[in-house]
C-alpha positions as CSV (number, residue, x, y, z in Angstrom):
1,M,162.8,-29.9,-55.1
2,A,164.7,-33.0,-54.0
3,A,166.2,-33.0,-50.5
4,S,169.3,-35.0,-49.8
5,N,170.8,-36.2,-46.5
6,R,174.4,-35.8,-45.6
7,I,175.5,-39.1,-47.1
8,G,175.1,-37.8,-50.6
9,R,177.8,-38.0,-53.2
10,G,180.9,-35.8,-52.8
11,R,181.8,-33.1,-55.3
12,S,184.4,-35.4,-57.0
13,Q,181.6,-37.8,-57.9
14,L,179.3,-35.1,-59.5
15,P,179.2,-34.1,-63.1
16,T,181.3,-31.2,-64.4
17,C,180.5,-27.9,-62.7
18,Y,179.5,-25.2,-65.2
19,Y,178.8,-22.3,-62.9
20,E,178.6,-21.7,-59.1
21,G,178.0,-18.9,-56.6
22,F,175.8,-17.8,-53.7
23,L,172.0,-17.8,-54.2
24,E,169.2,-17.3,-51.7
25,K,166.5,-19.9,-52.2
26,K,162.9,-20.0,-51.0
27,S,160.2,-22.5,-51.9
28,I,156.6,-22.6,-51.0
29,K,157.4,-24.9,-48.1
30,D,160.1,-22.6,-46.7
31,K,158.9,-19.7,-44.5
32,M,162.3,-17.9,-44.8
33,G,164.9,-18.0,-47.5
34,R,168.3,-19.5,-47.0
35,K,171.6,-18.2,-48.5
36,L,173.4,-21.3,-49.9
37,W,176.4,-22.0,-52.1
38,T,175.0,-23.3,-55.4
39,S,176.8,-25.3,-58.1
40,L,175.4,-26.1,-61.5
41,C,176.7,-29.6,-62.3
42,G,175.2,-31.0,-65.5
43,N,171.5,-30.1,-65.5
44,V,171.2,-30.2,-61.7
45,L,171.6,-27.5,-59.0
46,F,173.4,-28.7,-55.9
47,F,173.2,-26.6,-52.7
48,Y,175.8,-26.5,-49.9
49,N,175.8,-24.6,-46.6
50,N,179.2,-23.0,-47.5
51,T,181.9,-23.1,-50.0
52,K,184.0,-25.6,-48.0
53,D,181.4,-28.3,-47.8
54,N,182.0,-31.4,-49.8
55,V,178.6,-33.0,-49.5
56,Y,175.5,-31.2,-50.7
57,I,172.3,-30.8,-48.6
58,E,169.7,-30.3,-51.4
59,K,169.5,-30.6,-55.2
60,L,167.2,-29.4,-57.9
61,D,166.8,-31.2,-61.2
62,L,166.4,-28.6,-64.0
63,S,164.9,-31.1,-66.4
64,D,161.5,-30.1,-65.0
65,L,162.2,-26.4,-65.6
66,V,159.4,-24.7,-67.6
67,S,160.5,-21.0,-67.6
68,V,162.4,-18.3,-65.6
69,N,160.9,-14.9,-64.9
70,D,162.2,-11.8,-63.1
71,D,160.6,-10.8,-59.9
72,R,159.8,-7.0,-59.7
73,C,159.2,-7.0,-56.0
74,R,161.1,-4.3,-54.2
75,D,163.7,-5.3,-51.7
76,R,165.6,-3.5,-49.0
77,N,168.8,-4.6,-50.7
78,L,168.8,-2.5,-53.8
79,D,171.6,-4.7,-55.3
80,A,169.7,-7.9,-54.9
81,A,168.0,-9.3,-58.0
82,R,165.0,-11.6,-57.6
83,F,163.8,-14.3,-60.1
84,T,161.5,-17.2,-60.1
85,L,161.9,-20.7,-61.4
86,H,158.7,-22.1,-62.7
87,M,158.9,-25.9,-62.3
88,K,156.3,-28.4,-63.3
89,N,155.1,-29.0,-59.8
90,E,156.1,-25.8,-57.9
91,D,157.6,-22.3,-58.1
92,I,161.0,-21.6,-56.4
93,K,162.1,-18.0,-55.7
94,M,165.7,-17.1,-56.0
95,I,167.7,-14.0,-55.1
96,A,171.0,-13.3,-56.8
97,P,173.6,-10.9,-55.3
98,S,173.5,-8.7,-58.4
99,L,171.6,-8.1,-61.7
100,E,174.6,-9.4,-63.7
101,A,174.7,-12.6,-61.6
102,R,171.0,-13.0,-62.2
103,E,171.4,-12.8,-65.9
104,L,174.2,-15.4,-65.8
105,W,172.2,-17.8,-63.6
106,K,169.2,-17.5,-65.9
107,G,171.3,-18.1,-69.0
108,F,173.1,-21.2,-67.6
109,M,169.9,-22.7,-66.3
110,L,168.0,-22.3,-69.5
111,S,171.0,-23.4,-71.6
112,V,171.4,-26.8,-69.8
113,S,167.7,-27.5,-69.6
114,K,166.7,-26.4,-73.2
115,L,170.2,-27.1,-74.8
116,S,170.1,-23.8,-76.6
117,V,171.3,-20.2,-75.8
118,P,168.4,-18.0,-74.7
119,S,167.9,-15.0,-76.9
120,S,165.9,-12.9,-74.5
121,L,168.7,-12.2,-72.1
122,N,171.2,-9.3,-72.0
123,L,174.4,-11.2,-72.4
124,L,177.9,-10.2,-73.6
125,P,179.5,-12.0,-76.6
126,G,182.0,-13.8,-74.3
127,Q,179.2,-15.0,-72.1
128,I,177.2,-16.3,-75.1
129,H,180.3,-18.2,-76.3
130,M,180.8,-19.7,-72.9
131,M,177.2,-20.9,-72.9
132,R,177.6,-22.5,-76.3
133,E,180.6,-24.5,-75.1
134,I,178.6,-25.7,-72.1
135,I,175.7,-26.8,-74.3
136,E,178.1,-28.9,-76.4
137,K,179.5,-30.6,-73.2
138,E,176.0,-31.2,-71.9
139,K,174.9,-32.8,-75.2
140,I,177.9,-35.2,-75.0
141,R,177.2,-36.0,-71.4
142,Q,173.5,-36.8,-72.0
143,R,174.4,-38.8,-75.1
144,L,176.8,-41.0,-73.0
145,L,174.1,-41.4,-70.3
146,S,171.5,-42.5,-72.8
147,S,173.8,-44.9,-74.7
148,P,174.2,-48.5,-73.4
149,P,177.3,-48.9,-71.2
150,P,180.4,-50.4,-73.0
151,P,181.2,-54.1,-72.3
152,L,183.3,-54.4,-69.2
153,V,186.7,-56.0,-69.3
154,T,186.4,-59.6,-68.3
155,V,189.2,-60.8,-66.1
156,Q,190.9,-63.7,-67.9
157,S,191.6,-66.9,-66.1
158,D,195.3,-66.7,-67.0
159,M,195.9,-63.1,-65.8
160,P,199.5,-62.2,-64.9
161,P,200.4,-62.5,-61.2
162,C,200.9,-58.8,-61.0
163,Y,197.3,-58.0,-61.9
164,H,195.4,-56.2,-59.1
165,N,191.7,-55.1,-59.3
166,V,192.4,-51.6,-57.9
167,T,191.8,-48.0,-59.1
168,R,194.4,-45.5,-60.1
169,V,194.8,-44.0,-56.7
170,E,194.8,-47.4,-55.0
171,A,197.5,-48.7,-57.3
172,E,199.8,-45.7,-56.4
173,Y,199.2,-46.4,-52.7
174,L,199.8,-50.1,-53.2
175,L,203.1,-49.6,-55.0
176,E,204.3,-46.9,-52.5
177,R,203.6,-49.1,-49.5
178,N,205.1,-52.3,-51.1
179,S,208.1,-50.9,-52.9
180,V,210.3,-53.8,-51.7
181,R,208.1,-56.4,-53.4
182,G,207.8,-54.7,-56.8
183,N,207.2,-51.4,-58.7
184,L,204.9,-52.5,-61.5
185,L,201.3,-53.7,-61.6
186,L,198.5,-54.3,-64.1
187,R,195.1,-53.0,-63.3
188,P,191.7,-52.3,-64.9
189,G,191.3,-49.0,-66.9
190,H,189.1,-46.2,-65.7
191,D,186.6,-46.8,-68.6
192,G,186.1,-50.5,-67.8
193,T,187.0,-51.5,-71.4
194,S,190.8,-51.5,-71.1
195,F,193.7,-52.1,-68.8
196,A,196.5,-49.9,-67.5
197,L,200.1,-50.4,-66.3
198,T,201.2,-48.4,-63.2
199,T,204.8,-48.0,-62.3
200,C,206.5,-46.4,-59.3
201,Q,210.2,-45.2,-59.0
202,D,211.8,-43.4,-56.2
203,I,213.6,-40.2,-57.3
204,N,215.4,-38.2,-54.6
205,G,213.2,-39.7,-51.9
206,R,210.0,-38.9,-53.8
207,P,207.8,-41.5,-55.5
208,V,207.1,-40.9,-59.2
209,F,204.2,-42.7,-60.7
210,K,203.6,-43.5,-64.4
211,H,200.5,-44.9,-66.0
212,Y,200.3,-46.6,-69.4
213,R,197.1,-47.4,-71.2
214,V,196.6,-51.0,-72.5
215,S,193.7,-51.4,-74.9
216,R,192.4,-54.3,-77.0
217,S,193.2,-54.1,-80.7
218,H,190.7,-54.9,-83.4
219,E,192.9,-57.5,-84.9
220,G,193.3,-59.3,-81.6
221,G,195.7,-59.0,-78.7
222,F,196.6,-55.8,-76.8
223,T,198.2,-52.5,-77.6
224,I,200.3,-50.3,-75.3
225,A,199.2,-46.8,-76.2
226,L,202.5,-44.9,-76.8
227,E,203.8,-42.5,-79.4
228,T,204.9,-45.6,-81.2
229,P,202.2,-48.2,-80.2
230,I,203.4,-51.7,-79.1
231,T,201.2,-54.6,-79.9
232,C,201.3,-57.8,-77.8
233,E,199.4,-61.0,-78.1
234,T,198.5,-61.5,-74.4
235,L,198.7,-59.5,-71.2
236,H,201.6,-61.7,-70.2
237,D,203.5,-60.4,-73.2
238,V,202.5,-56.8,-72.2
239,V,204.1,-57.2,-68.8
240,N,207.2,-58.9,-70.3
241,C,207.6,-56.2,-72.8
242,M,207.7,-53.5,-70.1
243,L,210.3,-55.5,-68.2
244,K,212.4,-55.9,-71.3
245,K,212.2,-52.2,-72.3
246,S,213.2,-51.1,-68.8
247,N,216.2,-53.4,-68.7
248,G,214.9,-55.2,-65.6
249,V,214.4,-52.0,-63.6
250,Y,210.6,-52.7,-63.3
251,V,209.7,-55.7,-61.1
252,P,206.2,-57.1,-61.0
253,L,204.4,-56.5,-57.7
254,L,203.4,-59.9,-56.3
255,M,201.3,-59.9,-53.2
256,E,201.3,-63.0,-51.1
257,E,198.0,-63.5,-49.3
258,H,198.3,-63.9,-45.5
259,Y,196.1,-66.4,-43.6
260,E,195.8,-66.8,-39.9
261,K,197.4,-69.8,-38.3
262,S,195.0,-69.9,-35.3
263,I,191.6,-68.8,-34.2
264,T,191.6,-65.5,-32.3
265,F,188.7,-63.4,-30.9
266,I,188.2,-60.3,-28.7
267,E,186.4,-60.8,-25.5
268,T,185.5,-58.3,-22.7
269,N,186.5,-59.2,-19.2
270,K,183.4,-59.1,-17.0
271,E,185.4,-58.0,-13.9
272,N,187.4,-55.0,-15.2
273,G,185.8,-54.4,-18.6
274,E,189.1,-54.7,-20.5
275,R,189.0,-56.2,-24.0
276,N,191.6,-58.8,-24.7
277,V,192.5,-60.9,-27.7
278,L,192.1,-64.6,-26.8
279,C,193.1,-67.7,-28.6
280,P,191.2,-70.9,-27.6
281,K,193.4,-73.8,-26.7
282,A,193.2,-76.7,-29.0
283,P,192.6,-80.1,-27.3
284,S,195.8,-82.0,-26.9
285,P,195.8,-85.3,-28.7
286,T,195.6,-88.4,-26.5
287,P,199.0,-90.0,-26.4
288,P,199.1,-93.6,-27.7
289,V,199.3,-96.3,-25.1
290,P,202.9,-97.8,-25.2
291,P,203.1,-101.5,-25.8
292,P,204.0,-103.7,-22.8
293,K,207.6,-104.2,-22.1
294,P,208.9,-107.7,-22.6
295,V,209.8,-109.5,-19.4
296,P,213.0,-111.6,-19.3
297,R,212.6,-115.3,-18.9
298,N,214.6,-115.4,-15.6
299,Q,212.3,-112.7,-14.2
300,T,209.2,-114.6,-15.3
301,S,210.3,-117.7,-13.6
302,Q,211.1,-115.8,-10.5
303,S,207.7,-114.2,-10.5
304,E,206.2,-117.6,-10.9
305,T,208.2,-118.8,-8.0
306,N,207.0,-116.0,-5.9
307,T,203.4,-116.9,-6.9
308,H,204.0,-120.4,-5.8
309,E,205.3,-119.2,-2.4
310,T,202.2,-117.1,-1.8
311,A,200.1,-120.2,-2.0
312,Y,200.1,-122.2,1.2
313,I,198.9,-125.8,1.9
314,N,196.7,-126.8,4.8
315,V,196.7,-130.3,6.1
316,S,193.0,-131.2,6.5
317,N,192.8,-134.9,7.5
318,A,195.3,-137.6,8.1
319,G,197.8,-137.3,5.3
320,E,195.4,-135.6,2.8
321,Y,196.5,-132.2,1.4
322,E,194.1,-129.7,0.0
323,M,194.7,-126.3,-1.6
324,D,193.0,-123.2,0.0
325,Q,191.2,-121.7,-2.9
326,T,190.1,-118.5,-1.0
327,A,193.5,-117.5,0.2
328,C,195.5,-117.8,-3.0
329,P,195.0,-118.2,-6.7
330,P,195.2,-121.6,-8.4
331,P,198.7,-122.9,-9.0
332,P,200.3,-122.4,-12.3
333,V,200.0,-125.2,-14.9
334,L,203.1,-127.3,-15.0
335,P,204.8,-128.0,-18.4
336,R,203.3,-131.0,-20.2
337,L,205.0,-134.3,-20.2
338,Q,205.7,-136.4,-23.2
339,A,203.3,-139.1,-24.3
340,G,203.4,-142.1,-22.0
341,E,205.6,-140.4,-19.4
342,K,204.1,-139.9,-16.0
343,K,205.8,-138.6,-12.8
344,I,204.4,-138.7,-9.4
345,L,205.5,-136.2,-6.8
346,V,205.9,-137.8,-3.4
347,P,206.5,-135.8,-0.2
348,P,209.5,-136.8,2.0
349,G,208.8,-139.9,4.1
350,Y,206.4,-141.4,1.6
351,C,207.2,-144.1,-1.0
352,K,206.1,-144.2,-4.6
353,T,203.0,-146.1,-5.5
354,T,201.7,-147.6,-8.7
355,S,198.4,-145.8,-8.4
356,Q,197.2,-143.9,-11.4
357,R,196.3,-140.9,-9.3
358,N,198.9,-138.2,-9.2
359,G,197.9,-136.9,-5.8
360,L,198.8,-137.1,-2.2
361,S,195.4,-138.2,-0.9
362,R,196.4,-141.7,0.2
363,V,198.9,-142.5,3.0
364,P,201.2,-145.4,2.3
365,K,200.2,-148.4,4.3
366,N,203.7,-149.8,4.8
367,I,204.6,-146.9,7.1
368,P,203.7,-147.5,10.7
369,K,201.6,-145.0,12.5
370,C,204.3,-144.1,14.8
371,E,206.6,-143.0,11.9
372,R,204.0,-140.7,10.4
373,K,204.8,-137.1,10.9
374,H,203.6,-133.7,9.7
375,V,205.1,-132.3,6.5
376,D,206.9,-129.0,6.6
377,I,205.4,-126.7,4.0
378,S,208.7,-124.9,3.2
379,E,210.5,-128.2,2.7
380,L,207.7,-129.4,0.4
381,L,207.9,-126.3,-1.8
382,E,211.7,-126.6,-2.0
383,V,211.4,-130.2,-3.2
384,L,208.8,-129.2,-5.8
385,N,211.1,-126.4,-7.1
386,R,214.1,-128.7,-7.2
387,R,212.1,-131.3,-9.2
388,R,210.9,-128.7,-11.6
389,N,214.5,-127.3,-12.2
390,Q,215.7,-130.9,-12.9
391,E,213.1,-131.4,-15.5
């Protein structure tokens, strides 16, 4: 006996059900029997708590079945019919609701496990015919399981844009939800060796779906399986053929993939516990430094003049002028003179000398001491500016 948890396969994923009904099961490990809904799918018994359950709770593989014998023990329920399944590793006791049900269960179990109709059972002709049909189905099922799987359809690099790797149900849902974008798509077939075309049209407010099989032909290309088959060279031709036959009613479903434009995440607020969607702020790019503005020439000369005015001259000794280097910056460089041309700046009250020095360090000797006087700084700057403007 193989136990299964609640995440087993649903009924839609199990093999074809041959017979089902209530059985009370009791194994050596079980102290008391349990009445369960039992389904014979393929050569396996699946047990459910009730008829509405979709997921089985236990299963029993009948490939290990050796024999089935009736149990002659008396029971309070006179209608109950006991029988025992002798497996390779254990014996399992079963109780059917009636003698007829017991014979049917024994016949179906032995038929799928031995692949032959048991001759020792009391069965009606109709029941024997039904078991023969089940045996043929089981032989085909086991043959398919033992044979290697067919090669899967390889998705070509140049698939049509309307190709979607979805199932039959998913294709219907996709077309119904995106009817504005298109009503035809190409998808893989259910057997993995073919393709299928799925269409959707709205009739009186109700979607109507159609499915067309597209298989590979032995001569090459693809064939739309209709009453009059249509052969096309490529899958693109298959889609174009459907569009042409429908006079443009069918429109291929093209899905544009959506990508996020920014990074978002969900974070819990530590104060109130609320979860909010946050978007981190991107660092703003550093603006480029603008180039310096050009200064007009008249403004430049004025600023130079102001610079000259900020410098003041101290009279140190008799007639000797020195610049105070700590109080103001050095004076600006005057424009160069032409070769051979020299000009000497002389303050008021002093005469020009032939000395090679262009300075004011020496006092003219021809001026008497009584005529010597202190030089006004503002007057001296005014003279210097006037000389510079004349040049």
